C-alpha positions as CSV (number, residue, x, y, z in Angstrom):
1,M,-23.0,19.0,14.7
2,T,-26.6,18.0,15.5
3,P,-28.1,16.4,12.3
4,D,-31.7,17.6,11.7
5,R,-34.1,15.3,10.3
6,F,-33.2,16.5,6.9
7,D,-29.2,15.6,7.3
8,L,-30.5,12.0,8.8
9,A,-32.3,12.0,5.6
10,M,-30.1,12.5,3.2
11,M,-26.8,10.2,5.1
12,R,-29.3,7.1,5.0
13,A,-30.2,8.2,1.4
14,L,-26.7,8.2,0.7
15,E,-25.6,5.2,2.9
16,R,-27.7,3.0,0.5
17,E,-27.0,4.7,-2.5
18,G,-23.6,6.8,-2.7
19,R,-24.0,7.5,-6.5
20,L,-27.4,9.7,-5.9
21,T,-27.4,13.2,-7.9
22,V,-28.0,15.8,-6.0
23,N,-31.1,16.6,-7.7
24,A,-32.7,12.8,-6.6
25,L,-31.0,13.5,-3.2
26,A,-33.1,16.1,-2.9
27,E,-36.4,14.7,-4.1
28,R,-36.0,12.1,-1.6
29,V,-36.1,13.9,1.1
30,G,-38.1,16.8,0.4
31,L,-35.8,19.7,-0.3
32,S,-34.5,22.0,-3.3
33,A,-31.9,21.0,-4.9
34,S,-30.0,24.1,-4.2
35,A,-31.0,23.4,-0.3
36,C,-29.8,20.2,-0.4
37,S,-26.3,21.1,-2.1
38,R,-25.8,23.5,0.6
39,R,-26.6,21.0,3.4
40,L,-24.4,18.5,1.6
41,E,-21.5,20.3,1.2
42,R,-21.8,21.5,5.3
43,L,-21.9,18.1,6.2
44,E,-18.5,17.0,3.9
45,A,-17.5,20.3,5.4
46,E,-18.0,18.4,8.5
47,G,-17.2,15.2,8.0
48,A,-20.1,13.5,8.6
49,I,-19.8,12.6,5.0
50,V,-16.0,11.1,4.8
51,G,-16.4,10.0,1.1
52,Y,-17.8,8.6,-2.0
53,H,-16.0,5.5,-3.1
54,A,-17.4,2.0,-5.0
55,R,-17.1,-0.8,-3.2
56,L,-15.0,-3.5,-4.9
57,S,-15.1,-7.3,-5.0
58,N,-11.6,-8.2,-3.8
59,R,-13.1,-12.1,-5.0
60,L,-13.7,-10.9,-8.5
61,L,-10.1,-9.3,-8.4
62,G,-8.6,-12.4,-7.6
63,H,-8.3,-12.0,-3.4
64,P,-10.8,-14.3,-2.5
65,I,-8.8,-15.2,0.5
66,T,-9.2,-12.9,4.0
67,I,-6.7,-13.2,6.7
68,I,-6.9,-11.5,9.8
69,V,-3.2,-11.1,11.3
70,S,-2.7,-9.7,14.7
71,I,0.3,-7.8,15.6
72,A,2.6,-7.4,18.5
73,L,5.8,-4.9,18.4
74,S,8.6,-5.0,20.8
75,G,7.7,-1.3,22.1
76,Q,5.2,1.3,21.8
77,S,7.0,4.4,21.4
78,E,6.5,6.7,19.2
79,R,9.2,6.4,16.8
80,Q,8.0,2.3,16.4
81,L,4.4,2.9,16.4
82,A,5.4,5.7,13.1
83,E,7.9,3.3,11.3
84,F,5.7,0.2,11.5
85,E,2.6,2.4,10.4
86,E,4.2,3.8,7.2
87,A,5.6,0.3,6.7
88,V,2.0,-0.9,6.5
89,R,0.9,1.4,4.2
90,Q,3.7,0.4,1.5
91,C,2.0,-3.5,1.6
92,P,-1.1,-2.9,-0.8
93,N,-2.6,-6.3,0.4
94,V,-3.6,-4.8,3.5
95,L,-7.2,-3.4,3.4
96,V,-7.7,-2.1,7.2
97,C,-5.2,-1.6,9.9
98,F,-5.9,-0.9,13.6
99,L,-3.9,-0.3,16.8
100,M,-5.0,-1.9,19.4
101,S,-5.2,-1.9,23.3
102,G,-4.9,-5.4,24.7
103,E,-2.2,-8.4,23.6
104,Y,-1.6,-7.4,20.0
105,D,-0.5,-4.1,19.3
106,Y,-2.2,-4.0,15.4
107,I,-5.0,-5.5,13.8
108,L,-4.9,-6.2,10.3
109,R,-7.1,-7.3,6.9
110,V,-5.5,-8.4,4.0
111,A,-6.5,-10.2,1.4
112,A,-4.5,-12.5,-1.0
113,R,-5.3,-15.2,-4.0
114,D,-3.8,-18.2,-2.0
115,L,-2.3,-19.7,0.6
116,E,1.3,-19.5,-1.1
117,D,0.5,-15.7,-1.9
118,Y,-0.4,-15.2,1.7
119,E,2.8,-17.1,2.2
120,R,4.2,-14.6,-0.1
121,I,3.2,-11.3,2.3
122,H,4.0,-12.9,4.9
123,K,7.8,-13.1,4.2
124,R,8.0,-10.0,1.9
125,Y,6.5,-7.7,4.0
126,L,4.2,-8.7,7.2
127,S,7.6,-10.2,9.3
128,A,9.4,-7.4,7.7
129,F,7.6,-4.9,9.3
130,P,10.0,-2.8,12.4
131,H,9.7,-4.2,15.7
132,V,7.5,-7.3,14.9
133,T,8.2,-9.8,17.7
134,R,4.9,-11.5,16.7
135,I,2.1,-12.1,14.2
136,N,-1.1,-14.3,14.2
137,S,-3.0,-14.9,11.5
138,S,-6.5,-16.1,11.4
139,F,-8.0,-17.0,8.0
140,A,-11.8,-15.7,7.4
141,L,-14.1,-18.9,6.3
142,R,-16.4,-16.7,4.9
143,S,-18.0,-13.0,5.7
144,V,-21.5,-12.4,7.8
145,L,-21.1,-8.7,8.0
146,D,-19.5,-6.0,6.2
147,R,-20.7,-2.8,7.3
148,T,-18.6,0.7,6.1
149,S,-20.2,3.0,9.1
150,V,-22.8,2.7,11.9
151,L,-26.3,2.8,10.2
152,I,-28.2,5.2,10.5
153,D,-31.2,5.1,13.0
154,P,-34.4,5.3,11.0
155,A,-36.5,6.7,14.2
156,R,-34.1,9.5,14.3
């Protein structure tokens, strides 16, 4: 897919305001509602737009502490990775999980209510995940930037 100026304009508008109706989006980018709707369906089908969601505040939901957790496994066989990844999916406090290259095998972003809650998460989940040999936890002091995607260059 090579997005044209209308595709890029639509994605920029939705990146800023994901709740736009097709009519409002069409008006902003200078297309008819039907043409905009067809393009939107194509962008979704091609995977350029991967979903719509509300960004919720973990702080306001009672989980103000963010912890970046680095995890090393005892090996990296397909079975070990699959078992670890399935276990991670079972922990509701894990917000993001990346398979990494380098010193650690996985990096997780975890939300917790407080230190005692993180201790519970660590005991119940993190240290119990299969094949874990080492865990390193770093507590975020504050969020400086939290993007959901690479910003679309307005010059394109």
